[in-house]
C-alpha positions in Angstrom: 86.5 78.1 109.8 87.9 80.9 107.5 86.4 80.6 104.0 83.0 81.8 103.5 80.7 79.0 102.2 77.9 81.3 102.1 77.6 84.6 100.6 75.4 87.7 101.2 72.6 88.2 98.7 72.8 90.8 96.1 70.7 93.8 96.8 67.8 94.6 94.2 66.0 98.1 93.8 63.9 98.8 97.1 66.1 96.7 99.3 66.8 98.0 102.8 70.1 99.1 104.4 70.1 99.3 108.1 72.4 101.5 110.2 73.8 100.1 113.3 76.2 101.8 115.9 78.3 98.9 117.5 81.4 101.2 117.8 81.7 104.9 118.8 79.0 107.5 118.7 78.3 110.5 116.1 77.5 114.3 116.9 75.8 115.5 115.5 72.9 113.4 114.4 72.9 114.6 110.8 76.0 114.0 110.3 74.7 110.6 108.6 72.2 113.0 106.3 74.8 112.8 103.0 74.9 108.9 103.3 71.2 108.4 103.8 70.9 110.6 100.6 73.2 108.7 98.5 72.2 105.5 99.4 68.3 106.4 98.5 69.7 107.7 95.2 70.7 104.0 94.7 67.3 103.0 94.8 67.5 101.6 98.3 65.9 102.3 101.5 67.6 103.3 104.9 66.3 102.3 108.2 67.7 102.9 111.7 66.8 103.2 115.3 67.0 106.6 116.7 69.2 104.4 119.6 72.2 104.8 117.4 72.5 108.4 118.7 73.1 107.4 121.9 76.5 108.3 123.4 78.1 106.9 126.7 81.6 108.3 126.8 83.6 107.2 123.8 80.6 104.7 123.0 77.5 104.5 121.3 75.5 103.5 124.1 75.9 100.3 126.5 77.3 97.1 125.8 74.2 95.5 126.0 72.4 98.1 123.4 74.6 97.9 120.6 75.0 94.1 120.6 71.2 93.9 120.8 70.9 96.2 117.9 73.2 94.4 115.8 71.7 91.1 116.6 68.0 92.5 115.7 69.1 93.7 112.2 71.3 90.8 111.6 68.0 88.6 112.2 65.6 91.1 110.4 64.7 89.6 107.3 63.3 93.1 106.2 67.1 94.5 106.5 69.0 93.4 103.3 72.3 95.2 104.3 74.2 96.7 107.2 76.2 99.9 107.1 78.0 100.6 110.6 77.3 104.1 111.8 81.0 104.9 112.4 84.2 103.3 113.8 86.1 104.4 116.9 86.1 102.0 119.9 84.1 99.5 121.6 83.5 96.6 118.9 85.6 94.2 121.0 83.3 94.4 124.1 80.5 93.3 121.9 81.9 89.6 121.1 80.7 87.5 124.3 77.4 89.2 123.5 76.7 87.9 120.2 75.4 84.8 119.1 77.5 83.4 116.0 75.1 80.4 115.5 72.1 82.8 114.9 74.4 85.2 112.9 75.8 82.3 110.9 72.1 81.5 109.3 71.3 85.4 108.5 74.4 86.2 106.3 73.6 89.4 104.6 76.2 92.4 103.6 78.2 94.2 106.4 80.3 97.3 105.8 82.5 99.3 107.8 86.2 99.9 108.5 88.5 101.0 111.5 87.2 99.6 114.6 84.6 97.4 112.7 87.9 95.0 111.9 87.0 93.4 114.8 83.7 92.5 113.6 84.9 91.5 110.4 87.4 89.3 111.7 84.5 87.6 113.8 82.3 87.2 111.3 85.0 85.5 109.1 86.3 83.1 111.6 83.2 82.3 113.2 80.4 83.2 111.2 81.2 82.1 107.9 80.6 85.6 106.2 82.2 87.6 103.7 82.1 91.3 104.2 83.3 94.8 103.0 86.0 96.8 104.5 84.8 100.1 103.3 83.1 103.4 104.2 80.8 103.9 107.3 77.8 106.2 107.3 79.7 109.2 108.6 81.9 108.8 105.4 79.7 107.4 102.9 79.4 110.6 100.9 80.1 111.6 97.5 82.6 114.4 98.5 84.7 111.5 99.9 84.0 108.9 97.1 85.4 109.2 93.1 82.5 108.2 90.6 84.7 105.2 90.1 84.8 104.4 93.8 80.9 104.7 93.8 80.1 102.6 90.8 82.5 99.9 92.0 80.5 99.8 95.6 77.3 99.8 94.2 78.4 97.0 91.6 79.9 95.0 94.8 76.7 95.3 96.4 74.0 94.6 93.5 76.3 92.0 90.7 76.8 88.7 92.0 79.1 88.3 88.8 81.3 91.3 89.7 84.8 90.3 89.9 86.5 93.6 89.7 90.2 94.2 89.1 91.5 97.2 90.8 94.5 99.1 89.6 95.5 102.4 90.8 98.6 104.9 89.5 99.7 105.3 93.2 100.3 101.6 94.0 103.8 100.7 94.5 105.5 97.5 94.6 107.6 96.8 97.6 108.4 93.3 96.8 107.6 91.6 93.4 105.7 88.6 92.5 102.2 87.3 92.1 100.1 85.8 94.8 96.5 84.0 95.3 94.6 83.5 98.2 91.6 84.6 100.5 92.0 88.4 101.8 91.9 89.0 105.1 92.5 91.8 107.5 91.8 95.6 108.5 93.3 97.8 110.8 96.6 97.0 112.1 96.1 97.5 115.6 93.0 96.2 115.7 94.5 93.0 113.9 96.7 92.3 116.6 94.5 93.1 119.4 92.4 89.9 118.1 95.5 87.8 119.1 94.5 85.6 121.9 90.8 85.7 121.3 88.2 83.7 119.8 88.0 85.8 116.5 92.0 85.9 116.6 93.0 86.5 112.7 93.8 83.4 110.8 96.7 84.3 107.9 97.9 81.0 106.4 97.9 81.0 103.0 95.9 84.4 103.2 96.5 87.7 101.4 97.2 90.1 104.5 95.5 93.7 104.3 96.7 96.2 106.5 95.6 100.0 107.1 96.4 102.1 109.8 95.9 105.4 111.3 97.6 107.6 114.2 100.1 104.9 115.1 103.6 106.5 114.8 106.5 104.1 113.3 108.0 102.8 116.4 104.2 101.6 117.2 103.7 100.0 113.7 107.2 98.3 114.3 105.9 96.9 117.7 102.6 95.7 116.0 104.1 94.1 112.9 106.6 92.7 115.6 103.7 91.2 117.8 102.2 89.7 114.8 105.4 87.9 113.8 106.3 86.5 117.1 102.7 85.2 117.0 103.5 83.1 113.7 100.9 85.3 111.9 103.3 86.1 109.2 104.5 82.7 108.4 102.7 81.0 105.6 101.3 84.0 103.9 100.5 84.5 100.1 101.0 88.0 100.1 100.5 91.3 101.6 98.4 94.3 100.7 99.1 97.8 102.0 96.1 100.2 102.6 96.5 103.7 103.8 98.5 104.9 106.5 97.3 108.2 107.7 98.6 110.5 110.6 101.4 107.8 111.1 104.4 110.1 110.4 107.0 110.6 113.0 107.4 113.9 114.7 110.9 114.4 113.9 113.5 112.5 111.6 114.1 112.0 107.8 112.3 108.7 107.6 108.6 108.2 107.0 106.2 105.5 108.1 105.8 103.7 104.9 109.8 103.3 105.1 109.7 101.5 108.2 106.5 99.4 107.3 108.5 98.2 104.0 111.6 97.2 106.1 109.5 95.0 108.4 107.7 93.6 105.7 110.2 93.0 102.8 111.7 89.8 104.5 109.0 88.1 104.9 109.6 86.7 101.1 106.4 87.3 100.0 104.7 89.7 97.3 103.9 93.2 99.0 101.8 95.7 96.9 101.1 99.1 98.9 99.4 102.6 98.4 96.0 100.6 97.7 93.3 103.6 98.6 91.4 102.0 101.2 91.5 102.7 105.0 91.5 106.3 107.0 92.3 108.2 103.7 90.2 110.6 101.9 89.1 107.9 99.3 88.0 104.6 101.0 87.8 102.2 98.3 85.7 99.1 99.1 87.3 96.1 99.5 85.4 92.7 99.8 87.3 90.4 102.7 86.9 86.8 102.6 87.4 86.3 98.7 89.7 84.8 96.8 91.9 87.5 94.9 95.1 87.3 92.7 97.4 90.1 93.9 100.0 91.0 90.8 103.0 93.2 92.6 104.8 93.2 89.0 101.6 94.7 87.4 100.0 96.4 90.5 96.6 94.8 90.1 94.4 93.1 92.5 91.9 90.8 90.7 89.1 89.5 92.5 88.5 85.3 91.6 85.6 85.0 93.3 82.4 87.2 93.6 81.2 88.8 96.9 77.1 88.2 96.5 75.2 85.8 95.9 71.9 85.7 93.7 69.0 86.8 95.9 66.7 83.7 96.5 63.8 85.5 97.9 
């Protein structure tokens, strides 16, 4: 199953946003203080266990502790939305420890990016969840978010009628045309790592969203080629490219974007690039698992389905 039939309930004033740490650790703990203040300024409460500050090498504690925490917050009826602490590493190690049937019964807002791509793919394919590719607790700050991006995120969380039309001056048409489909994807390297797993990305008829950080052009070439050889670039409706941070070559007169454009253009579907989502300074919230119309000619992404449902509680 890859097209959600259930949506998370929209948040209301006084609802609680829970912070979990399914990936890497954070130092120091007060790194999340700006996010706490921002969420509370929106009229929500914030809850987290001090466990999120545990560190085991490059992970925020043991696999068992991180998976148990995520399951607790998913099933806790007093938690209305879940925000990841940070990205990094380790989400794939949680997959065998999660109970997809229990998760399916408790759909709620989930947001994160980077290594959280693993959970976005898992929630979409196996748990029937639409999720938000967007800031984590360590990056959810007003100095990294324009007033427009803040209003957009807040409406995503609270307005079940919100159908955003997203257009930005930096967007580039790599391949012209219009496409409609459910949007899926995230960090390119994490998408490639999903191949052969139970949460492997499904791309048929989809608009594939890609962003990346710290992968040199030759590695981007390798990752895209892996997706192509796995058949994941066949039957696409379109491609939306987000930020490419720290991906420039050490030498040579070419860019990572030029390499990626050469790799994607022959696929023969509309390609729109430069969307401000991913590891860049500004990380616009992008709902996944919802149908959009992407127009590479007018450089706009229009959502055809809302992200949240009317709260029933």
